[in-house]
VOGU-3710 file (C-alpha; in Angstrom, 3 decimals, decimal comma):
1> magpssnstc> 145,355/72,041/75,995  144,323/70,254/72,808  141,746/71,027/70,174  138,739/68,866/69,331  139,645/65,417/68,101  137,531/63,760/65,428  135,795/60,390/65,585  135,554/60,392/69,389  132,734/60,915/71,808  132,927/62,524/75,233
11> kpglivpait> 131,224/61,187/78,330  127,529/62,124/78,366  126,235/64,297/81,166  123,510/63,701/83,702  120,874/65,236/81,390  122,587/66,302/78,155  123,934/63,594/75,825  127,296/63,920/74,089  127,596/63,752/70,308  130,573/63,128/68,069
21> tslphallyl> 133,458/65,458/68,765  134,060/68,124/66,100  134,583/71,861/65,968  131,006/72,642/64,784  129,625/70,447/67,563  131,886/72,133/70,090  130,581/75,528/68,952  127,035/74,179/69,276  127,681/73,200/72,886  129,279/76,598/73,529
31> flllycflgt> 126,143/78,316/72,221  123,967/76,070/74,381  126,131/76,889/77,401  125,777/80,625/76,868  122,049/80,249/76,255  121,668/78,349/79,530  123,409/81,194/81,337  120,650/83,441/79,998  117,999/80,995/81,183  119,535/80,872/84,643
41> aiiadifmca> 119,472/84,659/84,855  115,804/84,797/83,834  114,604/82,188/86,331  116,780/83,831/89,006  114,801/87,025/88,379  111,575/85,173/89,236  113,253/83,472/92,183  114,273/86,818/93,681  110,769/88,237/93,231  109,537/85,275/95,274
51> ieritsttkk> 112,111/86,056/97,956  111,049/89,696/97,957  107,437/88,645/98,469  108,345/86,215/101,270  110,545/88,650/103,176  107,982/91,467/102,888  105,306/89,407/104,654  103,920/91,259/107,662  101,762/90,393/110,619  99,358/92,531/112,593
61> ikkkreelpl> 100,018/92,918/116,295  98,094/94,869/118,898  99,768/97,874/120,433  100,011/97,969/124,207  97,707/100,613/125,608  99,195/103,400/127,628  97,975/103,954/131,152  97,219/107,487/132,289  97,756/108,329/135,976  94,811/110,052/137,629
71> veqgdkkavq> 95,419/110,551/141,341  97,738/109,279/144,006  96,026/106,937/146,486  98,514/106,150/149,210  101,160/103,836/147,849  98,987/102,975/144,866  98,249/105,011/141,822  94,852/105,029/140,184  95,097/104,555/136,450  92,791/104,835/133,516
81> mrpedeeyey> 93,131/103,243/130,087  93,066/105,479/127,043  89,542/105,646/125,663  90,589/105,320/122,022  89,935/102,203/120,003  92,496/99,460/119,897  95,537/100,265/117,787  97,528/97,838/115,673  100,839/97,882/113,929  102,311/95,766/111,151
91> vkvwnptvan> 105,722/94,197/111,595  107,775/92,133/109,194  107,834/88,426/109,954  111,429/88,072/108,736  114,264/89,861/110,436  116,038/91,764/107,624  119,503/90,408/108,439  118,385/86,767/108,630  116,394/87,182/105,425  119,346/88,766/103,650
101> ltlmgeghes> 121,874/86,062/104,438  119,588/83,024/104,282  117,589/84,172/101,247  118,662/87,367/99,573  118,268/91,101/99,478  118,951/94,143/101,557  117,092/94,960/104,727  115,299/98,246/104,635  113,551/99,708/107,613  111,341/102,609/106,732
111> klvgayattt> 108,905/104,912/108,399  106,271/106,949/106,639  107,014/110,623/106,960  105,293/113,246/104,907  104,205/112,455/101,394  106,538/109,550/101,056  108,538/107,128/103,141  111,975/107,978/104,327  114,721/105,664/105,384  115,326/105,669/109,103
121> rrkkkkralg> 118,102/103,090/109,158  119,475/101,123/106,253  120,739/97,645/106,938  122,699/96,169/104,095  123,582/92,584/104,761  124,380/91,166/101,428  123,097/88,510/99,126  123,219/84,766/99,713  120,998/82,047/98,301  119,228/84,301/95,806
131> ssapeillsl> 122,046/85,273/93,443  124,412/82,467/94,493  121,923/79,654/93,896  123,421/78,583/90,511  126,936/78,146/91,928  125,698/76,360/95,045  123,376/74,040/93,143  126,032/73,320/90,502  128,402/72,096/93,203  125,686/69,954/94,808
141> ieivgndfka> 124,414/68,482/91,524  127,931/67,697/90,324  128,684/65,577/93,389  125,330/63,779/93,317  125,570/63,169/89,574  129,157/61,978/89,860  128,293/59,122/92,223  129,170/61,303/95,218  132,727/61,741/94,031  134,404/65,141/94,141
151> gdlgpgtivg> 134,589/67,002/90,862  136,412/70,070/89,618  133,505/72,002/88,078  131,597/72,980/91,238  134,506/74,089/93,472  136,250/75,689/90,498  133,139/77,707/89,656  132,817/78,927/93,241  136,436/80,069/93,445  136,462/81,404/89,861
161> saafnlfcis> 133,222/83,298/90,427  134,633/84,772/93,634  137,730/85,946/91,739  135,701/87,514/88,944  133,344/89,206/91,397  136,081/90,650/93,570  138,516/91,709/90,855  136,537/92,444/87,681  133,299/93,719/89,196  135,261/95,945/91,562
171> aicvvsvrsp> 137,272/97,280/88,622  134,122/98,047/86,624  132,503/99,784/89,591  135,569/101,890/90,369  135,729/103,342/86,855  131,943/103,561/86,316  131,479/106,390/88,807  131,899/109,662/86,975  134,874/111,748/88,136  135,296/113,574/90,425
181> mvkrieqlsv> 132,348/111,959/92,239  133,289/109,562/95,013  131,265/106,717/96,511  132,153/105,236/99,877  130,971/102,068/101,587  128,502/103,231/104,208  128,061/100,010/106,195  131,774/99,654/106,846  131,441/97,331/109,844  129,385/94,904/107,754
191> fyitsvfsvf> 131,970/95,047/104,989  134,788/94,286/107,443  132,852/91,369/108,987  132,117/89,764/105,621  135,686/90,423/104,456  137,093/88,612/107,487  134,698/85,710/106,942  135,578/85,647/103,241  139,319/85,355/103,886  138,716/82,838/106,669
201> aylwiliilv> 136,495/80,747/104,375  139,322/80,104/101,927  141,900/79,641/104,661  139,558/77,065/106,181  139,621/75,078/102,918  143,419/75,000/103,073  143,383/73,934/106,717  141,070/70,960/106,280  142,532/69,776/102,946  146,207/70,171/103,867
211> lfspnvieiw> 146,572/70,072/107,657  143,697/68,196/109,320  143,041/65,370/106,888  145,001/65,739/103,647  142,953/64,982/100,510  140,007/63,782/102,632  136,878/65,547/103,897  135,534/64,017/107,079  131,978/64,435/108,293  132,898/66,798/111,117
221> eaaltlffff> 134,916/68,990/108,747  132,047/69,264/106,274  129,530/69,863/109,087  131,752/72,559/110,599  132,106/74,211/107,178  128,333/74,344/106,859  128,047/75,512/110,472  130,163/78,572/109,669  127,376/79,730/107,366  124,940/79,816/110,271
231> llvvvayafd> 127,604/81,413/112,442  127,921/84,183/109,861  124,146/84,716/110,039  124,227/84,898/113,848  127,180/87,302/113,946  125,623/89,553/111,318  122,322/89,472/113,220  124,085/90,373/116,466  125,751/93,375/114,837  122,451/94,294/113,235
241> vqlwkkratk> 120,383/94,494/116,442  123,397/95,292/118,659  122,691/92,600/121,194  125,396/93,920/123,504  123,371/97,055/124,093  120,553/96,449/126,537  118,658/99,511/125,445  118,729/98,480/121,813  117,505/95,022/122,728  114,544/96,416/124,599
251> sthghqveva> 113,599/98,753/121,810  113,785/96,292/118,963  112,246/93,163/120,554  113,685/91,145/117,705  111,768/92,826/114,910  111,392/96,170/113,207  108,088/98,003/113,061  107,512/99,037/109,478  104,389/101,154/109,711  101,343/101,406/111,912
261> vdsgrkgmdd> 97,814/101,726/110,622  95,263/104,219/111,808  93,435/103,300/114,965  90,205/101,485/114,427  91,015/100,092/110,986  89,287/96,736/110,577  89,239/93,832/108,238  92,826/93,804/107,048  94,805/90,606/107,171  97,985/89,278/105,715
271> engdnyqtsl> 96,447/86,638/103,539  95,710/88,898/100,613  99,107/90,546/100,770  97,590/94,024/100,600  97,773/95,041/104,261  101,219/96,578/103,899  100,179/98,841/101,038  96,897/99,605/102,781  98,760/100,698/105,883  101,053/102,916/103,818
281> tadlpvpdia> 98,216/104,784/102,163  96,137/104,892/105,337  98,939/106,568/107,266  99,577/109,225/104,649  98,904/112,520/106,438  96,137/114,638/104,948  98,281/117,801/104,731  100,751/115,965/102,490  97,998/115,122/100,033  97,196/118,827/100,082
291> tvarvypsls> 100,861/119,667/99,480  100,961/117,621/96,292  97,706/119,185/95,146  99,126/122,608/95,817  102,441/122,033/94,045  100,719/120,439/91,038  97,346/122,215/90,836  97,133/121,701/87,074  96,739/117,961/87,644  93,601/116,090/88,598
301> pedhakilay> 93,123/114,258/91,940  93,760/111,038/90,033  97,129/112,388/88,911  97,879/113,488/92,472  97,244/109,900/93,565  99,696/108,687/90,919  102,414/111,042/92,167  101,890/109,989/95,789  101,885/106,301/94,841  105,082/106,816/92,838
311> rinqsmtphd> 106,796/108,480/95,790  105,739/105,781/98,221  106,779/103,019/95,835  110,202/104,553/95,220  110,789/105,026/98,931  109,379/101,738/100,224  110,970/99,654/97,450  114,610/99,677/98,507  117,014/100,269/95,642  119,221/97,519/96,966
321> rmyyrikair> 121,376/94,820/95,445  118,374/92,674/94,564  116,620/95,569/92,826  119,652/96,299/90,651  120,131/92,607/89,842  116,509/92,218/88,762  116,808/95,392/86,701  120,021/94,157/85,059  118,490/90,789/84,143  115,366/92,368/82,703
331> qmtsswresk> 117,378/94,855/80,683  119,480/91,986/79,315  116,331/90,154/78,196  114,242/93,170/77,123  111,800/92,620/79,979  112,391/95,787/81,990  109,709/98,378/81,726  108,356/101,165/83,806  104,668/100,880/84,506  102,302/103,248/82,757
341> teqevkkfla> 101,808/105,026/86,064  105,553/105,621/86,479  105,862/106,933/82,927  102,949/109,326/83,442  104,330/110,586/86,747  107,748/111,261/85,237  106,040/113,220/82,483  104,103/115,191/85,110  107,277/115,981/87,009  109,073/117,030/83,816
351> ttktispdgr> 106,327/119,276/82,485  104,906/120,738/85,717  107,970/120,898/87,921  107,824/124,680/88,446  106,283/125,904/91,672  106,096/129,590/90,822  102,617/131,138/91,254  102,017/131,004/87,522  103,421/127,466/87,367  101,015/126,290/90,070
361> mkpriewsar> 98,076/127,657/88,092  96,270/125,182/85,901  97,043/125,640/82,195  94,493/128,112/80,846  94,161/130,333/77,802  91,992/133,458/77,863  91,855/137,201/77,227  94,196/139,409/79,231  91,264/141,535/80,403  87,528/141,132/80,802
371> aygvrkgdtk> 86,725/144,489/79,170  88,466/146,723/76,620  87,657/150,367/75,902  86,920/152,059/72,560  87,129/155,835/72,319  85,761/158,257/69,822  87,848/158,322/66,636  89,430/154,876/67,149  89,713/152,826/63,948  91,042/149,675/65,554
381> ialtivrrgp> 91,541/148,108/68,938  94,152/145,632/70,137  93,187/142,633/72,312  95,672/140,285/73,982  95,320/136,520/74,314  97,353/135,135/77,207  98,328/131,607/78,287  98,687/130,922/82,000  100,261/128,004/83,811  102,535/125,483/82,056
391> vgypitvsyh> 103,050/126,175/78,345  104,871/123,030/77,299  102,749/122,301/74,232  101,743/124,216/71,087  98,070/125,066/70,832  95,764/126,613/68,224  92,872/128,874/69,206  90,248/130,734/67,225  88,162/133,808/67,965  85,185/135,552/66,379
401> tvngtakkdq> 83,213/138,709/67,028  79,586/138,633/68,227  77,022/141,409/68,191  75,970/143,153/71,365  74,432/146,605/71,540  77,137/147,465/69,027  76,582/145,807/65,638  78,903/144,491/62,996  79,312/146,660/59,905  77,915/149,568/61,939
411> qfmdkkesik> 80,435/149,952/64,739  82,963/147,151/64,000  84,052/144,775/61,254  83,177/141,123/61,738  86,242/138,921/62,094  87,075/135,229/62,515  90,630/133,976/62,768  92,763/131,067/64,034  96,014/131,674/65,877  98,709/129,178/66,805
421> femgqrfkvi> 100,751/129,487/69,985  104,141/127,794/69,839  105,519/125,879/72,802  106,563/128,366/75,483  104,745/131,290/73,870  102,434/133,110/76,273  101,038/136,199/74,468  99,399/137,025/71,163  97,971/140,425/70,204  95,116/140,667/67,704
431> dlqliedahw> 93,656/143,757/66,019  89,953/144,354/65,371  88,900/146,912/62,789  86,329/149,547/63,818  84,041/151,487/61,471  85,453/154,950/60,973  83,249/157,808/62,262  80,697/155,259/63,526  78,039/156,418/65,969  78,575/154,832/69,359
441> ktdalfyvhl> 75,979/154,976/72,086  77,082/155,271/75,686  78,314/151,895/76,991  77,602/150,226/73,646  79,554/146,978/73,392  80,209/143,857/71,363  81,854/140,546/72,277  84,835/138,531/71,103  84,540/134,803/71,824  87,634/132,643/72,223
451> kiqdqeeddr> 87,792/128,849/71,864  90,411/126,134/71,593  90,611/124,770/68,067  93,440/122,232/68,213  95,767/120,909/70,921  97,944/117,856/71,573  96,514/114,839/73,348  98,594/115,312/76,491  97,992/119,049/76,692  95,629/119,847/79,578
461> tklgecnvar> 95,090/123,480/78,651  91,473/124,675/78,954  89,676/127,936/78,354  89,993/130,362/81,224  87,208/132,290/82,892  87,739/135,297/80,627  87,081/133,525/77,344  84,649/136,212/76,231  86,050/139,746/75,898  83,745/142,777/76,124
471> vryvedtnta> 84,662/145,691/73,873  82,854/148,749/75,297  82,585/152,350/74,195  84,188/154,641/76,809  83,255/158,307/77,110  86,086/160,818/76,820  87,210/162,326/80,102  88,591/165,759/80,899  91,964/165,040/82,435  92,109/168,534/83,916
481> shhpsvefak> 89,329/167,735/86,356  89,548/163,980/86,660  92,283/161,581/87,719  92,266/157,880/86,830  90,043/156,112/89,319  89,907/152,473/90,293  87,393/150,211/92,017  86,626/146,551/92,511  83,807/145,190/90,408  82,180/143,556/93,487
491> pnyvvsenag> 82,452/144,283/97,202  82,863/140,610/98,076  83,686/137,238/96,564  83,009/133,711/97,753  85,308/130,825/96,818  85,395/127,144/97,698  88,525/125,981/99,502  89,269/123,401/96,822  88,942/125,897/93,938  92,667/126,618/94,021
501> wvrvfiklkn> 92,343/130,275/93,022  89,964/133,193/93,491  89,645/135,848/90,786  88,594/139,396/91,612  88,013/142,080/88,981  89,311/145,660/89,050  87,936/148,511/86,920  90,054/151,473/85,853  88,091/154,592/84,898  88,688/158,187/83,837
511> rpekaersyv> 91,779/157,441/81,823  93,100/160,159/79,479  92,260/159,877/75,781  95,855/159,018/74,894  96,575/157,049/78,026  99,634/154,893/78,243  100,185/151,853/80,447  98,859/152,192/84,011  99,721/150,277/87,164  97,393/149,426/90,037
521> fydtedvsaq> 98,985/148,211/93,282  97,227/146,128/95,922  97,807/144,221/99,187  96,039/141,377/100,963  95,082/141,556/104,625  94,162/138,788/107,071  90,818/138,727/108,797  90,034/135,193/109,968  92,042/133,563/107,196  95,817/133,439/107,592
531> adhdymgvkn> 98,215/134,353/104,814  100,396/131,471/103,579  98,201/129,026/105,489  94,742/129,546/104,013  95,781/131,663/101,039  98,969/133,033/99,500  99,379/136,545/100,825  100,436/139,368/98,498  102,238/142,568/99,401  102,650/145,350/96,860
541> grvtfepeev> 101,051/143,288/94,097  100,700/144,957/90,703  98,117/144,831/87,916  99,220/146,260/84,559  96,542/147,962/82,444  97,394/148,355/78,758  95,908/151,450/77,028  92,831/149,540/75,732  92,143/147,581/78,932  89,518/148,907/81,331
551> ekyvdieiid> 88,669/145,887/83,507  91,267/143,343/84,569  91,566/140,643/87,191  93,713/139,575/90,132  94,243/135,897/90,965  94,923/134,921/94,575  95,926/131,336/95,342  93,747/129,496/97,865  95,429/126,770/99,944  93,342/123,654/100,441
561> dkqdekdetf> 94,407/121,791/103,590  91,863/119,027/102,910  90,227/119,524/106,311  86,717/120,517/107,237  86,908/124,032/108,702  84,769/127,090/109,351  84,463/129,789/106,695  87,411/132,223/106,674  87,879/135,676/105,165  90,583/138,055/104,021
571> litvtrvdtq> 90,694/141,458/102,309  92,212/142,753/99,068  92,901/146,496/99,084  94,059/148,833/96,305  96,856/150,994/97,693  97,751/153,268/94,762  97,410/153,857/91,015  100,651/154,517/89,183  102,583/156,737/91,605  99,537/158,300/93,206
581> dvpitsklrt> 98,315/157,016/96,558  94,559/156,628/96,812  92,347/156,882/99,893  90,937/153,643/101,245  87,229/153,610/100,395  84,638/150,857/100,197  85,149/150,483/96,461  88,888/150,062/96,880  88,498/147,060/99,152  86,869/143,711/98,562
591> tvtiisddna> 86,289/140,795/100,916  87,031/137,202/99,972  85,284/134,441/101,911  86,709/130,922/101,782  84,070/128,287/102,396  84,934/124,748/103,484  84,648/121,965/100,940  82,104/119,401/102,128  83,721/116,731/99,947  87,250/117,181/101,285
601> lknvtnvrkl> 87,363/114,002/103,326  85,649/112,078/100,540  88,308/113,264/98,077  91,103/112,174/100,431  89,560/108,718/100,694  89,293/108,445/96,916  92,934/109,495/96,482  94,034/106,796/98,928  92,047/104,138/97,098  93,578/105,179/93,781
611> mrnylkdmkl> 97,054/105,112/95,327  96,659/101,467/96,335  95,772/100,530/92,763  98,739/102,426/91,342  101,094/100,850/93,901  100,056/97,410/92,655  100,761/98,497/89,072  104,323/99,488/89,971  105,304/96,253/91,730  108,255/94,305/90,322
621> eraswteqii> 106,433/90,983/90,359  103,314/90,101/88,371  100,140/89,184/90,242  98,744/86,449/87,979  99,697/83,881/85,370  97,965/85,974/82,718  100,088/89,004/83,524  103,245/86,880/83,540  102,470/85,372/80,121  101,586/88,749/78,612
631> nassvnggdi> 104,756/90,254/80,082  106,883/87,371/78,745  105,342/87,609/75,273  105,866/91,358/74,869  108,929/93,438/74,144  109,929/95,522/77,172  107,189/93,858/79,195  104,521/95,494/77,040  106,095/98,941/76,646  106,275/98,577/72,865
641> hnatfcdaik> 106,141/102,327/72,287  109,617/102,801/73,800  111,103/99,580/72,403  114,105/99,759/70,078  115,339/97,361/67,418  117,922/96,054/69,870  115,163/95,442/72,430  113,235/93,410/69,870  116,304/91,272/69,072  116,989/90,617/72,765
651> hgfafpwkfi> 113,340/89,738/73,342  113,279/87,306/70,430  116,464/85,642/71,662  115,214/85,274/75,239  111,565/84,535/74,400  111,696/80,706/74,796  113,038/81,000/78,326  110,693/83,840/79,215  107,627/81,988/77,952  108,499/78,720/79,716
661> fafvpppeil> 109,187/80,430/83,021  105,976/82,467/82,761  104,149/79,348/83,990  105,931/79,444/87,355  103,379/80,264/90,109  103,185/84,048/90,566  104,841/85,388/93,730  101,496/86,644/95,012  100,167/83,100/95,451  100,424/81,736/99,034
671> ggwpcffvsl> 102,921/84,335/100,135  105,448/83,505/97,392  106,395/80,029/98,658  105,180/78,034/95,597  107,100/80,422/93,347  110,157/80,044/95,578  110,316/76,257/95,427  109,348/75,893/91,750  111,861/78,497/90,601  114,548/76,971/92,834
681> aligfvtaii> 113,894/73,579/91,242  114,117/75,119/87,773  117,387/76,842/88,683  118,720/73,455/89,711  117,544/71,880/86,435  119,122/74,566/84,244  122,267/74,478/86,378  122,520/70,713/85,829  122,367/71,336/82,090  125,113/73,959/82,454
691> gdvasifgcm> 127,307/71,454/84,279  126,778/68,805/81,588  127,325/71,165/78,674  130,402/72,774/80,239  132,024/69,363/80,808  131,198/68,141/77,284  132,414/71,379/75,710  135,660/71,229/77,707  136,131/67,607/76,665  135,622/68,440/72,992
701> mgikdavtai> 138,069/71,324/73,184  140,559/69,432/75,312  140,047/71,734/78,278  139,947/70,395/81,810  136,883/70,998/83,974  138,888/73,112/86,418  139,825/75,538/83,618  136,286/75,632/82,208  134,954/76,318/85,712  137,137/79,324/86,544
711> tlvalgtslp> 136,654/80,915/83,116  133,484/80,225/81,141  131,177/78,986/83,901  132,332/81,526/86,477  131,976/84,327/83,942  128,522/83,212/82,813  127,079/82,905/86,315  128,549/86,294/87,293  127,250/88,355/84,354  123,961/89,416/86,028
721> dtfaskiaae> 125,924/90,558/89,086  128,297/92,460/86,816  125,513/94,454/85,148  123,773/94,980/88,499  126,925/96,393/90,075  127,559/98,659/87,096  124,013/100,044/87,247  124,319/100,599/91,000  127,675/102,342/90,609  126,388/104,637/87,867
731> qashplipdr> 123,292/105,556/89,884  124,664/108,729/91,403  121,382/109,818/92,927  117,700/109,075/93,024  114,792/111,568/93,204  113,698/110,187/96,577  116,428/107,810/97,784  119,874/109,063/96,783  122,196/106,105/96,141  125,465/107,831/96,859
741> tadnavgnvt> 127,193/104,902/98,559  129,250/101,985/97,253  127,367/99,351/99,266  125,059/98,175/96,489  127,903/98,086/93,965  130,773/96,314/95,737  129,720/95,902/99,361  128,105/92,542/98,611  131,123/90,800/97,059  132,853/89,616/100,219
751> gsnsvnvflg> 129,632/88,382/101,807  128,675/86,338/98,776  132,137/84,778/98,555  132,016/83,498/102,140  128,459/82,199/101,736  129,450/80,377/98,532  132,213/78,513/100,354  130,313/77,692/103,532  127,100/76,690/101,778  128,277/75,831/98,267
761> lglpwlvasi> 131,054/73,516/99,467  129,910/72,664/102,993  126,523/71,220/101,967  127,750/68,991/99,073  130,733/67,839/101,105  128,498/66,960/104,047  126,165/64,927/101,821  129,072/63,110/100,126  131,005/62,450/103,352  127,901/60,960/104,990
771> ywaskgeqfk> 127,307/58,809/101,910  130,856/57,395/101,888  130,887/56,976/105,665  127,772/54,804/105,364  129,825/52,569/103,055  132,768/52,521/105,415  134,921/54,657/103,121  136,295/58,195/103,090  135,229/61,083/100,889  138,342/61,971/98,924
781> veagdltysv> 138,996/65,471/97,597  142,273/66,018/95,794  143,870/69,055/97,366  146,346/69,844/94,559  144,646/72,170/92,058  141,960/73,344/94,471  144,347/74,377/97,235  146,639/76,087/94,732  143,728/78,046/93,286  142,450/78,939/96,746
791> tlftglslvc> 145,888/80,008/97,974  146,471/82,143/94,895  143,051/83,763/95,146  143,431/84,459/98,873  146,727/86,246/98,356  145,449/88,325/95,445  142,199/89,127/97,271  144,168/90,609/100,156  145,912/92,899/97,672  142,519/93,947/96,280
801> lfaliarrii> 141,005/94,568/99,716  144,009/96,594/100,868  143,741/98,641/97,657  140,082/99,428/98,424  141,007/100,445/101,967  143,822/102,624/100,637  141,420/104,333/98,241  139,191/105,123/101,195  142,015/106,656/103,272  144,400/108,379/100,848
811> pflgqgelgg> 143,224/111,819/99,571  145,082/111,448/96,269  142,982/108,382/95,468  139,725/110,206/96,237  139,048/108,939/99,785  136,383/106,582/98,513  136,196/103,020/97,232  134,614/104,054/93,923  135,203/106,979/91,596  137,460/109,869/92,475
821> prtpkiitgl> 140,125/111,513/90,272  140,214/110,072/86,771  143,820/108,869/86,636  143,923/107,069/90,017  140,590/105,331/89,383  141,737/104,075/85,961  144,985/102,796/87,485  142,981/101,047/90,210  140,691/99,457/87,634  143,636/98,209/85,599
831> lfvllwiiyi> 145,247/96,834/88,771  142,134/94,825/89,646  141,831/93,449/86,111  145,530/92,538/86,205  144,965/90,632/89,456  142,196/88,629/87,773  144,387/87,888/84,738  147,213/86,741/87,017  144,809/84,442/88,841  143,431/82,948/85,610
841> vlsiirtesh> 146,804/82,492/83,897  148,581/80,952/86,874  145,617/78,686/87,643  145,500/77,433/84,044  149,278/76,832/83,971  149,025/74,886/87,221  146,077/72,802/86,020  147,531/72,002/82,599  150,914/71,050/84,085  149,342/68,152/85,993
//
């Protein structure tokens, strides 16, 4: 290996010219090479969004009607068709397995259950053209640009990338899982199939270059190499649908039903790309909308729609290999952002996650009682301000006294004051001064008004129903002849089903002059309403009366099932006061009537419409050129508020690429096909530049193409996969789809390696062999360095694969491919890195010795 020599010029590339050889120029080409790696990653992001759009295309098919038997008529059976309207279901056009291996991604069959989709069967057939496109195109472009002669850059990159992926990415994933957590490969049969094909792929190279036709690739050999790619697809598909099982064949019919729409839905087609989301929101059961509203009653219906859309999006967007790769690329280029809807939902979940009765109540601030009692001789009275529901924000309130039949400066002192509640603080006690020896008339009263003075923008706290306190004069009672008595303020209450809560008021009378705290106990009783179905039943509930409080309230939660029903009733009965049981009289029982909400179905429809809009906002791909340009021009895709200095630097560095590629047709246009072909062409263009720059840089530094390929180029093309695997390995769990397996982290490596050989070498070799055969010559491929590199990699890869299997079996190693006890996982990581170093060092020694 020699350094750059002066006064010489290397051979220009297909696109990039070569300038005079010098160290500064060599560093310039190195920078350009690294910058092109970044460009390839960015356009690959767009390319994979196009693939996601293509493979998510659905078609509407009519369901077969069921026939209902009526009566037996001899040997024939009379039948009747179901009277319902025609029903349709949406199925994906692409089989997940075929899409995964011929394009990219991870199949994900889901069925809508409850408030969000759940995975019924996960099919993880790993990446192919999507993330491997740079390596495959580099090999093809090198041969075409080199007058159809074999080169070292393309094959070296494929083998070098395979070595880096298997050894280094596996090492990073093993140590990235936090101990003692363990992640195991779930789709083990798929992993074994792709592993066998991966080993066979490299053995096949040795067979055709050494045994069949040494140093020559014939047409049939190249065609058979390419054929193995399609064979891999067929075998994976067969395992996917289990063709050997007749029952499975009958049930699948070659496709997977994603979700069915409600019967009678009209006017939805696949051209606008919205039918899939429409079907998701249309199938959402009404009770599940009610469940979200019940768990988060402090939020508006619009916020409920955001939560439901977030859940559906997280469940129906598989967190697969493609998702993590897109996320890694966008984080590298400061383009990853969560939509505004996702940010708001996460804030909702963080601040309103409690489901206790008080937590379900909307945030309110009010007086602790509706009426307070003043007795003869009192010089002051204490009133309590209480906050209900979530108290995650500070808030400032003010109060002031207002004349009633009692007047200021005659019975009480006028007072105005502001009070601040700190975050988490629920109670504040205030004192009002009374005129000493004032003359109070029977039931004379004055008022204390409460209002919110200052609160944070995100705080949804409002004034409660008891925002005006009544301070009433209470006659003294003779405790020798009277016991404390209690009664409901009204014999019945009427509440709308969508009100969330019903408030009933209880009066406590005949309290001693120096009364202390009193307790009133109550129960609820079903009539036509059912506890825990129409309302939250209460047994042995308690209301605490402070000495000054004479009329308080009880809140009962009403359950809204979002369905039109008849009016329903239940009872609330006072059972005892303090320790004294009380007889059941008419004043100790009140009736609550729940009336149906006429707008229930209308509200459900509005929530579904809002959900569709929020689902569009959370999609990975942009819907228009305008959105793409705005996203490319902004730090963090427009989320400037959460951007850091490092994000700004990364954005500025990547901006030229991001802005240029923003003019690629959006994936939403024509089903994603224009985006697919344009981005594929751009990947090929940038890859051609990479090939030119890598060769010129190696020439300037005196490095052979084979060495440049297995080091710099292989490393650069594998960086997005490295970050994607690390993110997937560190993702221990997800709120809706726990990612506790190793499939997304390392399960893809063997599949990609076999596809790279079959497609990345088979296609260029087939083109070149046909070209030379048309000229009556043979396509020559020197077996020396390539076969040595392949042999070395095959042997080391077997060591790596056996190590992964051992980690899965041996308890000391954690019985899982990733993670486990700290010491064994670190040793495993070091072993894998050592294997990569051995491969690189021995390959370089071999190359430089010839």
